[in-house]
N, C-alpha and C positions, 0 to 999 in steps of 0.2 A: 106495857102490860111486860111481864116476865114472861122469858121465853121456854123451856122446858128445862134446859142445862141452867138457867139461872135459879128456878124453882128447884130444881136438886139440888145446889148449891145451898139455899135458904135453912132444906131440908136436913141435911148436913150439921151446917151451925146450928139449925135448932137444937138438936139430936145432942151434941156435943158442946154443950151450955153456954151457947152464946159467939157472941163477938170477946168478950172480955175473957172469955176461959180459953183463948188462942192465942201462947208468944209470938207464932213465925210458923211458918208451910214451907215447905218446895213438894218434888217429884221425884218419882223415880220410872222407868217406863211403866210400871202398870198399879202404881200404886200413887194416893194422894199422900204425904208425908207429915203430922200435923203435930207438933207441938204445943202439947195442953198443961194448962196451970193447975188446974186438980183433975184428977183420973177421975173420982169419983161421981162428978157433973157429967159423967159421960153418958147416956142410956145406950150402951154395945147393943144390950136383947133388941130394940127398935131400929138400931144402924146399920144392922145386920140382916134385919126385914126389909129394907130399904130397897124399893126394888131399882138395879142396877149396880146394887153394892153387890158383890163378889164374894167379900170376907174382910173382918176386920181382924184386925192382929196390936197389941196393948204393947210396946216396949217400952226405950225412952220416949218415944213417939206413938202416935193413932197413927198408924196403918190402916188406910181406907184402899182394898184394892176395886179395882174399877175398872183395870184392862187394858188395852196399849192403847195409846193416842187419846181417849180420855182423859186419864187421867192429868197430861200437859194443858188440856184446854179445860178442866174443870179447876186444878190449882190455879191456874193464872188466873179464872174470873174469880175465885174466890180471893186473889191477893189484890185485885182491882177493886174488883165490888165492894169488899170492905177493907179494905188499906191493909189488909194485914203486910205485916213485915215477911222480906220469905229469908226461909234458912238456909248460909251458905255450906253447911255441915250436912255431912252425908250421914244418915243415921248407922252404928253399928248393927247387926244383928246378932240376937242370942236373948235369952230368961225373957221370952216372949210370955206373955197371958193373953192367951187367947180366945175367941168367942164363939168359934166355933168347932165342930167335932173335926172337922179335915184339920183345923186350922190348932186344935188341941194337940194333935196328933204331930204337927211339926215343930211345935215349940217343944214338946219333949224329945227330940230327934237332934234338936240344935242345941238341948242343953247340955245334951251327952257329949257332942262336938268339940273339944279341944283347938282355941286356934294358938298355933304355932305362928312361930316367924315367916316359915316358909308360906303358911299359910295366909297372914297379915302380908306379905311380900307381894303376893299375888292378887290380892284383895285393894290393894295399892295401883299396881299395876292394870286392873280392870280399871277401878276407877278412874282414870285417865283416860280411859276410851269412852265410859259411859255418857259423859255431858254431849260426846259428837256423833251416839250415834243415829240421832234424827240428820244429822247433813252427812252421812255415809248415807244412810236408805234414802236419801232425797237425790243424793249425789248418783248412786247405785243405780238409779229407777232413770236415774234423765239419760247416762252413759245408756246405757239395756236401749233403752228409744232409738237414741242417736242409733248406737249401731244397728239398729233395725231398721231402722228407714234406712239407713246406708245400704243394707246390703238389698231391701227392693228398690233403691233405686240400681242399685247395680244388673236386677235382674229386669229392669226397664219394668217395673209395675208400678212405681211413683217418679211422676217427671215433671219439670219446672222449677221455677225460679222459690215456690211458696216452698215445698217440701226440702229442696235444700238450706234455706233460711230455717224454715226448724230444724233441720237437723243439727246446723251449726250454733242455734240460740241453744238445743238440749245439750251438746257437746260443753260449747262454752258453763252453763249452770252445774254441768256433772265436772269437767274440771277446776272449775272456781273452789270448789276445794279440797278436792282429789291434787290435784297439782299443788298443793302446799298443802297436804298432809303433814308437812314434820312440824312445820309452822304450828299449827292447828294445837299439835302433840305436844311443843315445849309449851307453848301459854300454856295448856292445862297442866301438866304437869309441874310449873312452876308455882300455881294453884297450890297442887297437893303438896310439894316438898314445901312450900314456905319460904316460895321464893319470888321476888318480881317477876309479874308473867311478863312484861314486856321483854324485859332479859331473855327470859325464855321461850320467847317467843324469836326470840335475836338465836340464841342457840340452833333452832330446828330454822329459820329462812339461813345460817351461817355452811348449815348441812349441804343443805342443794344449790349453792348461791355457786357461780361459775369461776370465780379467783381460787377456787377450790381447786381445781384442772392447774392454772400456772403453780400454785404452789406446791403441785407434786409431781408436777415436770421440771420444778427446779433442783428438786430433793431426788430424783428418778426414778418417782414412785409411779408413773403415769406408763402402762403399755397402749402407744399409740396404736398398735394394731386390733387389740380386745381392751377395747378403755372400761368394760364390765370386767374383766381381768386384772384390772390396776388394785395396786394396794392401797393408793388413796385416789379416789372420784368422788363427783355430786353426787349425792345419797348413798354412797359407802356407810353399811352399817342401821343405813335403815331407822327407823321409830328408837328401837331398841339404842342403838348409840344416842338419838335425841335425849330419849331415858332420861340414861345414863349420865350425859354431860350435865343436864339440866338437876341431878342428884348432886352434882358434883360442885354446882352452880349457888345452890342456895347451903349447902355447908360452907364454902365459901366466902359466898354473904356473906350469913351472918357474923363470921369470927370477923371478918376484916371488919363488919359495924360495928364489934363491938372494941375493938382499937382507934377508931378514926374518932380524930374528934365532931362534936355534933354540926361545926361549923363546916367542916369539910367534908362532910358525909353525903349529900348529891353531889358531888365532885368527883369524890376518892374513890364510897364505894363502889359503885356500877365500872369505874374506869378500870381499876383495880381487878376485882371480882372475873366483868371480860375477858382483861388480857390472859390473865392464869387460867380461864377456865378456858378458852377456847385455844391456847397453849395446847393445854391436855388433849380436850377436845377434837382436833384436828391430826396430830400427828400419836396418839396412843388411841384413845376409845374410836373413832371412824375407823382404823385398820380391823383393830383385835373382836370390833364387834359386827365390820364385815364379814372378818372369815366367819364370825359365830354364826351370822344370817343365813349362810351360803351354806355351811356345814346344814344347819336346818330344813333347808328349802329343798338342799340337796335330799337327805332322810328323809322328808317327808313325799320328794318325789318318787321314790321308793315303794313307800308301803301306800299313797293316795293319789299320785299318779302315774302307777305305773298300767303300760300299754298289754300287761301281761294280765286276760280277764278273769285268772283264776286270783291273781295276788288281789286284782282289785274287788272279787267277790268275798276274801276272805278277809280283808282288810276293813274291806263299808260294812259287816255283818260285825264282823268284833265292833268298830265303835261304836256303832248306833245301841251295839246291844248293853255298854260297858257306861254308855253316857252319865245316866242318871244314877247310878250309884257312883260317879263322878261328881254331881253336882251335890248329891249329901256328906260329900267327905268336902264339900266346898274348894274341889279342884277345879273345878271348872275355868275359876277367873285367871288360870294360867292357859287358857285358850282362848283367849281375845287377844295378845299380844300375839300368836299364829295366827291369828284373822289378819291382825294389821299388814304385819307381816309378809302373808300371800298377796294381800291385797295393794301393799306396797310394791312390790317384787315384780307378783306373777300378773299384777292388773285386775284381779278376779280370787274370789274365798269358794276353792273347793272342800274344803273340811267342814263346814257352816252349813249348808246343805244335805249331808248324809249324816251330822249329827242330830239336825234340825228331825230325823226320821222317828229318835225314841219318842218324842211327845204321842206322834202319831200312834205310837203302837197301844200309848199308855188307853190313848182313846177307842180302838180296837178291843183293848181286854177289857173298859169299862163298859160298852157293849157288851159281850158276853157277861159280865158280872149281872146285867142290868137284867136279862133275858133270865137268867139263874133265881135272882128276887123274885121275877113274876110266880115264878114258879112253888117259889117255896113261902111265899108271902112278907116277905122282909118287906115292907114300907119304909122305913127309915131310910136304906141305902139305893133304895128306888130313889127316894124323892132328893137324896144329894150328885148320884148318878144325873139326874135328870137337870139337875140344874147346871152342873159342873163339864156336862158335853158340849155347848154350846163354846163356851169358853177352851176347853181344850181343842176344839175344832181348830177353836182360830189363834190356838199357840199359847195360851195361858193352862200349864199341866199344869200347876199347883191344887188347885181342890180337885182335881181325879188322882194325882199323888198319895198327897196326905191325908184325904178323904174318902179312900177306895181302895187301891191297889196296893200301897204298904203297909195299913194296918189290916188286911187280910195275908199280907207275905207272901204269900207261891202266886198271885197275880200279877206283882210288882218282878219277880223272873219272870214271868210265862211274857208277861207284855214287853219286856226287854227282846228276851228270845226272839220274840214273834217283831218289834223292830229294825231287828236285823235282815230281815230281809230286805226292808226299802232300805236299806242304807245299803245291801249288796250291788242293788238293782242301780240306784239313783253314784255310788262310785265306780260298777260296769260302764254306765252311760257319760262318767265323767262331764258329768253335772257342777256349772260355776256359776257363781253369786259375782256379782257387781257389789255386792255389801253383805253386812249381817244385820242381823236384828230381831225381831220374835220371829219365833216358827209357826208349823201348822201354816195354812192357807192363803196366810196373810202376806205370807212369805212369797209370792208367787210372781210376783213382779221385782222383789228383787235380783231373781235368776238371767243369767241370761239366755236373749231372747231364744235361741235357737233352745235354746234346755226348758225350758217352761215344762214342756209338755212331760218333760220326762220325771221332773219334779214331784208335778200332779201325780202319774203314772207308781212312782215311788212311795209318796203318802196313803196310797191308794194301796197298796200289797203291803205294808207297817201296816195299815188297819184292818187288811185280813188279816196278817199272818199274827197281830196280835190277839184277837179274836176265837182265830183258829185253835191256838196253843192254848188258850187259856178254857176255851170249852171242851179242850181236851184233859186237860190237866187239873182242873175244877171242879170239887165234887158240890152235890148239893148243901153235906154238913160241912161244909167251905163257909157260904154264905147265911145257911140259915141263921146262926143267931150271932151273925155279927154286927 
């Protein structure tokens, strides 16, 4: 007998025109993305009313928004249950025909955005890390609990071999990914740039291999007293260096393959590609990108790692308040490599918890608008908010942003201003995450153990801030005819 998820997938398949109408499918963090044969065969009205569907977007793929976690499970079930081909390409955004009010608003906004070279480059870099997010989240949670158990052992609260074995097991799972982050980055970058994935993984592996130190010593580039200050050492340049190295690898591999006879391609192409790429990578890219990474981390430390409470409060407030406008402009993709650099260099991400407050401000603002809607009798807006609030609390902010605060205008601003207070608190308390992923309350396990409570307090402050400022500045007439 089919379980609940199977029935849900069956209903989706029926409403989109059956398996014959499905070309392929994949998923992102919150959406099932299905390539459709005939869009006219999709019953979008019934699909958006289906219990469990948060929204439907039609572009070059049919995007069914079901929330984090569910998107992956349901897509895997769809692929397996109906023997559907997995879509290996990430569908582009834009030119979307949407089936709900908030989605129509989103589509019109996206259509006005021009995708320039910088934005495309940021999206490409972001796309390298998106497939790794499940592993990043899992590794971060296990490292966090390993650290918590170690702290409790030190205090004498937890004793015995069982807890020591548990701590080591959790640490093993966490470092199993994060210890080889550069290799996974190399593989995904190769996939993104069109290079052989195994060769991309080799570039990542080379960046953390011990012979790098021997080479550095041979050429006088190693600082034995302060190894991290060496011009060249293992991990120098971090994941930014790996991405640049794989980009060059992809260009060289394509160029060499065109010129090598077919009979020698399997041997000569990878050998020549790696030889040239690694020479450039080790002696140029790693040192240069290492300097860039050091500058970036130092600059971020002044802004988001300051011991000065006033600096922390101001920077936390501003970053949280302006994050969603950055999302609208498509600039948020550029933050993903910064997360990765912090995780690689510092062992944690301090920027993510601060920016996560932005969505909490939207929740507070939407609650304020809901109460105003009750007074003025705006049933349509009440219905949108009631349906979108649970998703917003769990970190899916699109329905609230595009269905409530952004169309009204002023609440989008007041929500950001309110979120800033949560960001200021989180920054002041130096909250650090072991990974990044969905925001909202589902991100609590991602925080370092001793900072979880401060993250939750920050969310509550952002809720209250968004609510109070919106209640002060939004009038009944702003909502009555919305």
